[in-house]
C-alpha positions in Angstrom: 229.1 -6.1 150.4 230.6 -3.3 152.3 233.0 -4.1 155.0 233.9 -1.9 157.8 236.0 -0.2 158.9 237.5 -0.1 155.5 240.9 1.5 155.5 243.8 1.9 152.6 247.0 3.2 153.4 250.0 4.4 151.0 253.2 5.4 152.3 256.2 7.1 150.9 259.5 8.4 152.3 257.7 10.9 154.0 254.2 10.8 154.1 251.2 8.6 154.6 248.0 8.9 152.4 245.0 7.2 154.5 241.9 6.7 153.3 238.9 5.6 155.9 235.3 4.8 155.0 233.1 5.9 157.8 231.1 3.5 159.9 227.5 3.9 159.7 225.7 6.6 161.7 229.1 8.4 161.6 229.0 12.4 160.5 231.5 14.2 158.7 231.4 16.7 162.1 232.4 13.9 164.1 235.5 12.9 162.1 236.4 17.1 161.9 237.2 16.8 165.7 239.1 13.3 165.7 241.4 14.4 162.8 244.0 16.3 164.5 244.0 13.6 167.5 244.4 11.1 164.7 247.5 12.8 163.6 249.2 13.1 166.9 248.4 9.4 167.8 250.5 8.3 164.7 253.0 11.2 165.7 252.8 12.9 162.1 251.9 16.2 161.0 248.7 16.8 159.1 249.1 17.9 155.8 245.7 17.9 154.5 242.2 16.4 155.3 239.3 15.7 153.0 235.7 14.5 153.9 233.4 13.7 151.1 230.5 11.2 150.8 231.2 8.9 153.8 235.1 8.7 152.9 237.8 10.5 155.3 241.3 11.1 153.1 244.1 12.2 155.3 247.7 13.1 154.1 250.1 12.6 157.0 253.9 13.8 156.9 255.9 11.2 159.2 259.5 12.5 157.8 261.3 15.2 156.8 261.5 16.3 153.3 265.2 17.0 152.5 265.8 20.7 151.8 269.2 21.3 150.2 270.7 24.6 149.6 268.7 27.3 147.2 269.2 26.9 143.9 270.4 29.9 142.1 269.1 31.1 138.4 272.0 30.8 135.9 270.2 32.7 133.4 269.9 29.9 131.0 266.4 29.4 132.1 264.0 31.5 133.6 262.9 29.5 136.5 262.6 29.9 140.3 262.4 27.4 143.1 259.2 27.8 145.1 259.7 24.8 147.5 260.0 21.0 147.7 257.5 18.1 146.8 257.4 14.2 146.9 258.3 14.5 143.4 261.4 16.7 143.9 262.0 20.6 143.4 258.9 22.5 142.5 259.8 25.6 139.9 258.2 28.7 139.1 258.2 29.2 135.2 257.4 33.0 135.2 257.6 33.5 131.6 254.7 30.8 131.0 253.0 32.2 134.3 253.9 35.8 135.0 251.7 36.2 138.1 252.3 35.0 141.5 249.5 35.7 144.4 250.5 34.5 148.0 247.8 34.3 150.4 247.9 32.7 154.1 246.8 33.8 157.9 248.8 35.8 159.6 252.3 34.6 160.6 252.3 31.6 158.5 255.3 32.6 156.7 254.3 34.5 153.6 256.9 37.1 153.8 259.7 34.6 154.7 258.7 32.8 151.7 258.8 35.8 149.5 262.4 36.5 151.0 263.6 33.0 150.1 262.2 33.5 146.6 263.7 36.9 145.9 267.2 35.6 147.1 267.3 33.5 144.0 267.1 36.5 141.4 270.5 37.3 139.9 271.5 40.9 140.1 271.1 41.6 136.6 267.3 41.4 136.7 265.4 44.1 138.0 263.6 43.8 141.3 261.3 46.3 142.8 259.8 45.7 146.3 256.6 47.5 148.0 257.0 46.9 152.0 253.8 47.4 153.5 255.1 46.6 156.9 258.2 48.6 156.3 260.4 46.1 158.1 260.1 42.8 156.3 262.3 43.6 153.3 264.2 46.5 154.5 267.3 44.7 154.6 267.3 44.0 151.2 268.4 47.3 150.6 271.8 46.1 151.6 272.0 43.9 148.7 271.3 46.9 146.3 267.7 46.0 145.8 265.0 48.9 145.5 262.8 48.5 148.4 259.8 51.2 149.1 258.0 51.6 152.2 254.6 53.2 152.7 251.9 54.1 150.5 253.7 57.0 148.4 256.4 54.3 147.6 253.7 52.0 146.4 252.4 54.3 144.1 255.9 55.5 142.5 256.5 51.6 141.9 253.3 51.0 140.3 253.5 54.1 138.3 257.2 53.4 137.1 256.3 49.8 136.2 253.2 50.8 133.9 255.7 53.1 132.2 258.0 50.1 131.7 255.4 47.8 130.4 254.1 50.5 127.9 257.7 51.3 126.7 258.6 47.4 126.2 255.2 46.9 124.4 255.7 49.9 122.0 259.2 48.4 121.2 257.9 44.7 120.7 255.2 46.3 118.3 257.9 48.2 116.4 260.2 45.3 116.1 257.9 42.8 115.6 258.6 40.8 118.5 256.2 39.2 121.1 258.4 38.4 123.9 260.7 40.7 126.2 263.4 38.1 125.7 263.4 38.4 122.0 264.6 42.0 122.6 267.5 41.0 124.8 265.7 42.3 127.8 266.1 41.1 131.3 263.0 40.2 133.2 261.4 42.6 135.8 259.6 41.7 139.2 257.3 44.0 141.0 256.8 42.3 144.5 254.0 44.2 146.8 253.6 42.8 150.2 250.4 43.6 152.5 248.8 44.8 149.2 245.2 44.8 150.5 246.4 47.5 153.6 248.3 49.5 150.8 245.5 49.9 148.2 243.0 50.7 151.0 245.1 53.4 152.4 244.7 55.6 149.1 241.9 57.8 148.8 238.5 56.6 147.6 237.1 60.1 146.7 236.9 60.9 142.9 238.8 63.9 141.5 236.5 65.9 139.6 239.1 66.5 136.8 240.3 63.1 136.7 236.9 61.4 137.2 238.6 58.5 139.2 239.7 58.3 142.7 243.6 57.9 143.4 242.5 54.3 144.4 241.0 53.6 141.2 243.9 55.0 139.3 246.3 52.9 140.9 244.0 49.8 140.5 243.8 50.7 137.0 247.7 51.0 136.5 247.7 47.4 138.2 245.4 45.9 135.7 247.3 47.3 133.0 250.4 45.6 134.2 248.7 42.4 135.0 247.0 41.9 131.7 249.7 42.7 129.3 
């Protein structure tokens, strides 16, 4: 026997998790049009929603998550804070997971998130920034951070970083090490904002002598950096 409506609610300090079994005859499309109104009626923000097999699952935020001051990396651990969750601070262990891809619609805060991330990086580490818009990160130059704008600057940064990767791998091979910190080296970050714009601005016509276009060459260098 199934009783309708079947509703379960879990609550913590900042969020509700609601599970609703749809009434017979209701469709997922009908619920999709109601979800925002449902959250508004409860004076909550909609965090996520999922409709599957006759069940609607909603996560609604009814309170604010406390945001203390930005933690600074002390150098003892290679961790950067990327946000806060109900379980506490979320940290990025970039030695274990060296790649970060940030995706979202226009105007949703990708560049703002990046600036808050970069603000944590100690001065002794190397940070290179390619600013596709030429305005999002220009102020970082005042803090001694190397920022390149435009396609030429993007290509220059990628080329220099690929050479650095090659040199580090050769040194690790010579000295029998498998990590940069075993050699006493510091982390290096290459940050590219508006990557699609920059890469698609490069010529795609093949060079007869090189056998590849400039776009293909730069993508090859990026793959080399990423894989190694």
